[in-house]
C-alpha positions as CSV (number, residue, x, y, z in Angstrom):
1,M,-23.4,12.6,3.3
2,N,-19.9,12.1,1.9
3,T,-20.6,9.7,-1.0
4,D,-17.0,9.9,-2.2
5,K,-15.7,8.7,1.1
6,I,-18.4,6.0,1.2
7,N,-17.4,4.7,-2.2
8,E,-13.8,4.9,-1.4
9,I,-14.2,2.7,1.7
10,F,-16.5,0.2,0.0
11,D,-14.3,0.0,-3.1
12,K,-11.4,-1.2,-1.0
13,L,-13.5,-4.0,0.5
14,R,-15.8,-5.3,-2.2
15,E,-13.4,-8.1,-3.4
16,I,-13.5,-9.8,0.0
17,K,-15.6,-13.0,0.0
18,Q,-15.7,-14.0,3.7
19,I,-18.2,-12.2,6.0
20,N,-15.8,-12.1,9.0
21,T,-13.0,-10.7,7.0
22,F,-15.2,-8.1,5.2
23,T,-16.8,-6.9,8.5
24,A,-13.5,-6.8,10.3
25,K,-11.9,-4.6,7.6
26,L,-15.1,-2.5,7.4
27,L,-14.9,-1.9,11.2
28,S,-11.2,-1.0,10.8
29,S,-11.9,1.5,8.0
30,L,-14.8,3.1,9.9
31,A,-12.8,3.3,13.1
32,N,-9.9,5.0,11.4
33,E,-12.1,7.4,9.6
34,I,-14.2,8.5,12.6
35,E,-11.6,7.9,15.4
36,A,-13.6,5.1,17.0
37,S,-11.6,3.2,19.6
38,Q,-13.5,-0.1,19.5
39,G,-16.1,-1.8,17.4
40,A,-18.2,-4.9,17.0
41,F,-20.1,-6.3,14.0
42,F,-23.1,-8.6,14.7
43,V,-24.8,-10.6,11.9
44,A,-28.5,-11.5,12.1
45,S,-29.5,-15.1,11.8
46,K,-32.0,-17.6,13.2
47,K,-31.5,-20.1,15.9
48,N,-34.4,-22.4,16.8
49,D,-36.7,-20.0,14.8
50,I,-35.6,-17.1,17.0
51,N,-34.0,-14.0,15.5
52,I,-30.5,-13.5,16.9
53,L,-27.4,-11.4,16.5
54,R,-24.1,-13.2,16.4
55,L,-20.7,-11.4,16.8
56,V,-18.6,-12.1,13.7
57,S,-15.9,-9.5,14.0
58,G,-14.4,-6.8,16.2
59,Y,-12.1,-3.9,16.1
60,A,-9.8,-3.6,19.2
61,Y,-12.0,-6.2,20.7
62,H,-10.7,-9.8,21.2
63,L,-12.9,-12.8,21.5
64,P,-11.4,-16.3,21.8
65,E,-12.3,-18.4,18.7
66,S,-14.1,-20.9,21.0
67,S,-16.4,-18.2,22.3
68,V,-19.7,-17.2,20.7
69,I,-21.6,-14.0,21.6
70,E,-25.3,-14.0,20.7
71,F,-28.2,-11.8,21.5
72,E,-31.9,-12.2,20.7
73,F,-33.6,-9.3,18.9
74,G,-34.8,-7.0,21.7
75,E,-32.1,-8.1,24.1
76,G,-29.6,-5.5,25.3
77,L,-28.9,-2.4,23.2
78,S,-27.8,-4.2,20.1
79,G,-30.8,-6.4,20.2
80,Q,-33.1,-3.4,20.6
81,V,-31.5,-1.6,17.6
82,A,-32.1,-4.8,15.6
83,K,-35.7,-5.0,16.8
84,E,-36.5,-1.3,16.1
85,G,-34.2,-0.9,13.1
86,K,-33.0,2.5,14.3
87,P,-29.6,3.7,15.4
88,V,-28.9,4.7,19.0
89,N,-26.3,7.3,20.1
90,I,-25.4,7.0,23.7
91,K,-23.3,9.8,25.3
92,N,-21.7,9.7,28.8
93,V,-21.3,5.9,28.9
94,P,-20.6,4.9,32.6
95,D,-17.0,4.1,33.5
96,N,-16.1,0.4,33.1
97,Y,-19.2,-0.3,30.9
98,I,-16.7,-0.9,28.1
99,N,-12.9,-1.2,28.5
100,I,-10.5,-0.4,25.8
101,I,-7.0,-1.9,26.3
102,S,-3.7,-1.0,24.8
103,G,-0.2,-1.9,25.7
104,L,0.1,1.2,27.7
105,G,-3.1,1.1,29.7
106,H,-6.8,0.9,29.6
107,S,-9.7,3.3,29.7
108,S,-13.5,3.5,29.2
109,P,-14.9,5.3,26.2
110,K,-17.7,7.8,26.9
111,N,-19.7,7.4,23.7
112,L,-21.4,4.5,21.9
113,Y,-23.1,4.5,18.5
114,I,-25.1,1.4,17.6
115,C,-26.5,1.2,14.0
116,P,-28.5,-1.4,12.2
117,V,-27.4,-2.9,8.9
118,K,-30.5,-3.4,6.8
119,I,-32.1,-3.7,3.4
120,D,-35.5,-2.0,3.4
121,D,-37.0,-3.5,6.6
122,K,-34.8,-6.6,6.7
123,I,-32.2,-6.5,9.5
124,L,-28.9,-8.0,8.4
125,G,-26.9,-7.1,11.5
126,V,-25.8,-4.4,13.9
127,V,-22.6,-2.4,14.3
128,E,-21.4,-1.0,17.6
129,L,-18.7,1.7,17.8
130,A,-17.2,3.1,20.9
131,S,-15.2,6.4,21.1
132,F,-13.7,8.7,23.6
133,K,-15.2,11.6,21.6
134,E,-18.8,12.3,20.8
135,F,-20.0,11.1,17.4
136,T,-20.8,14.0,15.2
137,S,-23.8,14.0,13.0
138,E,-21.4,13.8,10.0
139,Q,-19.8,10.7,11.5
140,Q,-23.2,9.2,12.1
141,D,-24.2,9.9,8.5
142,L,-20.9,8.3,7.3
143,I,-21.5,5.2,9.4
144,S,-25.1,4.9,8.2
145,G,-24.1,5.6,4.7
146,I,-21.4,3.0,4.4
147,L,-23.6,0.4,6.1
148,E,-26.5,1.2,3.7
149,H,-24.1,1.2,0.7
150,S,-22.6,-2.2,1.8
151,A,-25.9,-3.9,2.8
152,S,-26.5,-5.8,-0.5
153,Y,-23.0,-7.1,-0.5
154,I,-23.2,-8.1,3.2
155,N,-26.5,-9.8,2.4
156,E,-24.8,-11.9,-0.3
157,L,-21.9,-12.8,2.0
158,I,-24.4,-13.9,4.8
159,K,-26.2,-16.1,2.3
160,V,-23.0,-18.2,1.7
161,T,-21.9,-18.4,5.3
162,D,-22.8,-21.2,7.6
163,F,-23.1,-19.8,11.2
164,N,-23.7,-23.2,12.9
């Protein structure tokens, strides 16, 4: 694991005090480092005593401010990662499962890496990253490492955020 790179990424972000800004910049840093084409950061919370994941930021992914995307733990791939607390690496994602759009066109990435954000066994959130290239074991280690390194800080930001 590249601890220097992990520290470098975290050091650029640790002064940010809003969860949505922190996670957006974290996704951007990760995407640039590993050549991911799209990303999403979901934060864990409770709604009616049910564990849910709520999208708080994206990279190359637009969500209108009036929209809310939520999943229960166990629902879909992100929900399953939250439920089990283990990352999932999916290769050969079907066409049109995800669309990445640029000013010049659009295409479907072939690889998806979904990783939990956690402290010990407490799930704080889930990160999804999509890429046209396969995620190497080094890239997976970097993603897991930066999320593990940032988890305490993310936990503090979650505590001071009202998600309702």
